[in-house]
Structure formats: structure tokens, C-alpha cells
N, C-alpha and C positions, 0 to 999 in steps of 0.2 A: 265354416265354422265345425262341422264335421271332421274334416282332415286335421284342422290345429286340434282338436279335444283328443284324437286318437293319437295324432304326436304325442300330445302332454301325457299323457297313460304310459307312452311307448317311453320317450327321451327326457321328458320335461322333469325339474327340480322337483315338483312334487308327485312324480309318478310313482314312487314305491309305496307313500302315501295313498293317492289314489285308488291305486292296485287290491291297497288292504282294505280300503272302504267300500271298493266293488264288492271284493268277494265277502268281506262280511255282509254286505245287504243282499249277495245273491243267495247264502246261506240262510239268512234271516227272511229271506222273501218265499224260500221253500217253506220253512217254519213257520211262517205267518199264514200261507195259502193252505198249507195241511190244517193248523189249527182254525181257519176260518173254516175248511170244509168238516173238520168234525162236530163245529159248534150249530153250522146250519144243517147236515145229514144227520148226526147224531143228538146233538143237543134241542133240534127243534128252533134253533133262533133265524131269527129272521136276516135276511144275510148283509143287510146294511148295518143293522145292530153288531152283527156279529166281526163283521169288518173293523167296525172302529175296536170294538175290544181286542180282537186280534191285533190290532196296529198298536194299542198301547201296550199290549204285554211284548211285543216285539220289540218298542221302544226302549222300553228297560234294559230288554237283552243287550240290544244293540250297544247301548251306552256303555253297559259295563264293556264289551268285548272291545270296541273303539277306543274306548279309555285304556286299557291296557296294551292293544296290538297297535291299532292303526294311527294312533294320535300320541304313541308312549314317551315322544321327547317331550310334551307339554301336557303328558297324564298328569288327572287330579289325585293327590297324593293324600290328603287329610278328609277327614268326615265333611268341614264346611266346604272345601272344592269339592267334593264330590257330589255334594247335596246342591249346591251353587251349577256346576256341570249337567248334572240331570234334570234340574228346572230348566236351561237353558236350553237342552237337547229337547225337551217335552215343548216348549215353546216351538221351536224350528219345526220340529215333526208333528206338532200339533196343527201348526200354521198349514202342514203340507195335508193334513188329513182331509178336508174339502177338496182337493183337488185331486188327491187318491180316490176318495169317495165318489167323487162328481164326475170323473172318468169311470167309473166303475158302474155305477147308475146310467149313464148317459149310453155304456155300451149292451147294458143289461134290457136296456126299456126301448131305446132306440134300435138298436142293431141285432136285439136277441143273441146276443155273444153269450155262452156263459160261463156264470159269475168268478170262476175260479181263473178262466182267460183273462175278463175283462181286468178283473183283481192285478194279472200279473201286468196287463200295462199299464193301469193306475200306478204300478209301483215303481215301473220304468219311467213313468211322463214325471214323477214327482223325484225322481232318483237323484238330477243335478242340485235341482231346487236344496234339497236337505244337503248333499255334502258341502255345496260353497256356503250355506250359511251356518253350519256344523263346524267346518274348518274353518271360518273364520270369526267366529260368534264364540259358540261354546266353548272352544280349546283355546281362543285366543291370550287367554291372560292367566293361564293355568304355569304352576310351575315357577 
């Protein structure tokens, strides 16, 4: 499975799109982690609530970048398409929030892993799920 995934990233028909999605996700993960840390350390927000807030803000930012760059061949052009796409990506990524926050909670509470590291693991665990649903549903009917 890992070999097939790596081959798809390097040479498959979806390789450019998958690489762009990964790059956007990598930058967004850094942004989300920084925002999570700021909310917890400077804002004194409980880490699970801060994770949910930082995830939602990142969802909106990622939608904009993915729509313009990653899925540019099927991007949403008018306000109606953008609103529908943002709603769809929120459904996709919203259903990934329990996965990510669940991993975060489990690693922090059961394994005593620092919350920022645990958040990174949660992002990776939910990443493939988000790509498959976003690429197949959020941007499928655009254009």
C-alpha cells in the first residue's frame, strides 16, 4: 500500500495534484500548529478547544489555496460554486476533526506526548482521508 501510494505521488496521473495537495497541507500544518501553540500558550485556551479553532481557520485558508492552485483545472469560479465548495470541504474536513482531535487527545493523555507533536501526528493520520474525499467530492462537479 505504501509503495503504491509513493509511486502515485511520483509518477501517477494524479501525481502533480497530490504533490500540490501535500505541499498546501504541509504549509497549513505549520500554520495550524503555530496557531494552536499561540492560542494555548498566549491565549490560555484549553488545547482541545484551541485545536478545533485552529483547524477551522486552517480549513478556510486551505480551501482558498487548493481551489486556486491544487485543483485549478476544476476550480470553483463563481460565488455559488465557491460557497458550495467551502461547504463541502468543511464537511470533509469537519468529519476529519474527530480523527485528528482523537489522535491528539489519545497521544497527550495516554502517551504523554507534547500536544504540538501529537497534533502533527493527528494531521498526518487524517491527511489521506481528506485528500481522497476532497479530490473526489469537493471538486468533482466544478467547472
